[in-house]
C-alpha positions, 0 to 999 in steps of 0.5 A, a space after each residue: 107637668 112631668 119631667 122626663 129624665 134619661 141617663 146623662 140628664 141632670 138629676 137622673 142619678 139622684 132620682 134613681 138612687 134609693 135607700 139600699 145602696 146595693 141597688 144600682 139599676 138604670 131606668 131608660 126613662 124616669 118620669 117625675 110626675 106632678 099630678 094624677 094626669 101625669 101618672 096616667 100619661 106615664 102608665 100609658 106611655 110605658 105600655 105603648 112602648 113596652 117598658 117595665 114599670 117601677 113606682 118610686 115614693 120613698 124608695 125604702 123597699 129593700 130590693 129596690 123594686 122602684 127602679 126597673 133596669 131599662 124600664 120606666 120609673 114613675 117617680 111620685 116624689 114631686 107629688 108630696 102635698 099634705 092637706 089637713 082639716 083639723 075640724 074633721 080630723 082628716 088628711 089628704 096626702 099625695 102619693 109621693 109624700 114622705 111620713 115626715 111631711 104628714 107628721 108635720 102637717 098633722 102635728 100643727 093641730 096635735 093630730 097624728 095617724 099611724 105612720 111608721 118610725 122613720 120620717 123619710 119613708 114613703 107614705 104610699 109603700 108603708 100604707 099599702 103594705 099595712 103600716 106599723 107605727 107607734 100609734 098602731 096599738 091605739 088606732 090600728 095600722 096605717 091602712 086601717 086609718 085610710 078612708 079612701 084611695 085615688 088609684 091609677 089602674 093598669 089601663 090608665 083609668 082613675 078610680 076611687 076606692 072606699 068602704 062604699 065605692 069599689 069596696 073589694 078594691 078598698 079591701 085589697 089596698 088595705 095591706 095588699 101592697 102595690 099590686 093593683 095600681 098606683 095610688 096618687 092620693 090617700 085620705 087618712 083619719 087623724 087622731 088627737 094625740 098631743 105633741 109629747 112622747 116618752 121613749 124608754 130603753 133599759 140595757 142589760 148584759 147578755 148574761 141576763 138576756 134570757 131572764 130579761 126577755 122572759 120578763 119583758 114578754 110577760 110585761 107586754 101581755 098586760 101593756 097599756 095600748 099607749 105603750 109599744 114594747 121594743 127589744 134589741 138583741 146584740 151579742 153583748 147586750 139586750 135592750 128592752 123598753 117601750 114608746 109611749 105617745 102622749 102624756 104619762 107613761 112613767 108607771 111602767 119604769 119600776 117593772 123594767 128596772 126590776 127585770 135584771 141588772 141594768 147597765 144603762 138606762 135612757 128615759 127621754 121625754 120628747 116631742 112626737 116629731 122628734 120621736 118620728 125622726 130619731 132613727 133617720 140617721 141610722 136609716 140613712 141612704 148611704 149603706 148597703 143593706 139586707 134584712 129578713 123578718 118574721 111574725 111571732 104569735 108567741 115567744 116561747 123560751 126556745 125562741 128567746 134562746 134562738 134570738 140570743 144566739 145573734 151574730 154581729 147583726 141587728 135583731 129587734 122585736 116590736 109589740 103588736 096587739 091592741 087595736 091591730 088585733 081588734 080588726 077582724 082578719 077578713 076585714 082587710 087584706 093585711 093578715 096575721 093580726 094575731 101577731 104578738 111581736 114583729 121580728 126584724 134582723 138587719 145588717 148594713 155595710 159599705 164594702 161591696 166585697 162583704 155582700 156575700 158574707 153579710 147576706 149569708 150570715 143574716 140568712 142563717 140567723 133568720 132561718 134559725 128563728 123560722 120554726 117559731 114564725 107564723 108568717 111575715 110582714 109584706 113590707 119586710 119580704 126579701 126574696 120570700 114567697 108571698 104566701 108568708 104574708 097572706 094565708 091561702 084564702 086571702 091570697 086567693 081573694 087577692 089573686 082574683 082582685 089582681 086578675 080583675 084590675 091588672 090581668 097582664 101583671 103590668 104592676 109586678 115590681 112589688 111583692 107580686 101577686 100574680 093574676 090568676 089568668 095571665 094573658 099573652 102580654 103578661 109583663 112578669 
């Protein structure tokens, strides 16, 4: 049964609070749904009453798109069940589950699927945008591991999408974001990965950063698929390393030690579950936040020089390739599969008086890297054009799909793909 919350009700403020503390919107109603039928009723209620719809799972979207001012927030967090079939290596995950809930259920059997890097991220938002994680180079993105979706559409219908059932919708849900409806259930393929992981970080002084990043780039070109290369750039240091899921991973250590004068070294054998939660405190819910992202299909020397001119913000790179690039570009909505590295620059702070200066500083830095970018990850778009995530042919196909399933753009609080023929009742 749905619990309805309005301003002043116990639990209302907690339910509208999301990961980015800059977001302080007040929905007219919050519908905390417990079943697919509840979601259907909530969608129909919103449309009957002319309420803008936002959908919350983990609430990690940087722009707080889950929270509509004066609208209806459909809160999926009570729908957090995960069921695992270890024999068939499948998991059924409700639309409000967090990544940590999926990881814990699957790891009981030594199984996992690609599922982000922070355990309190929502399965739904991550997967619908593509879903990068430590297993992606071995098994593909989160969306590449979905066997089927259950979806509530804009007219309140419940449909199933798979390779054999509504295949065009299935194509669009694999990386097209939350444009086509509200996913109430995912069926994931799981993989036997064991329970161990290796996390490696080498830190070097900033003065060695250029040569270190050049060497790291060359090592990445031949990296085993078990290894996901990482880099973090700060004004006074550069840290490079990798994450390896499973046993082993130590053979790469001598090559990293030879990159430059190491000022700090962390080589940590850990469990996969510990790996998946290690950034949870850093990515907590109390901070004001802003980020920008790019995809790089190459990392020329000039891009490295631009990276090293970071101001006092976080700048990171994560390696793509492997199984991500094995999937044909036209097989799913997710785009830019030839990406070599994903770049994200982010900043966090407490004082609202710093909002303008913090955002301006980060935008300027991100803009300096734009000449080297070939696009962006839809889940990191922040005031960017949707065309950065999808090339023209893909965007045209997604627009046709949006027109078929949501011609009035009821679901527009997302990285929105507008329908091709907006009707008189268009919500955006």
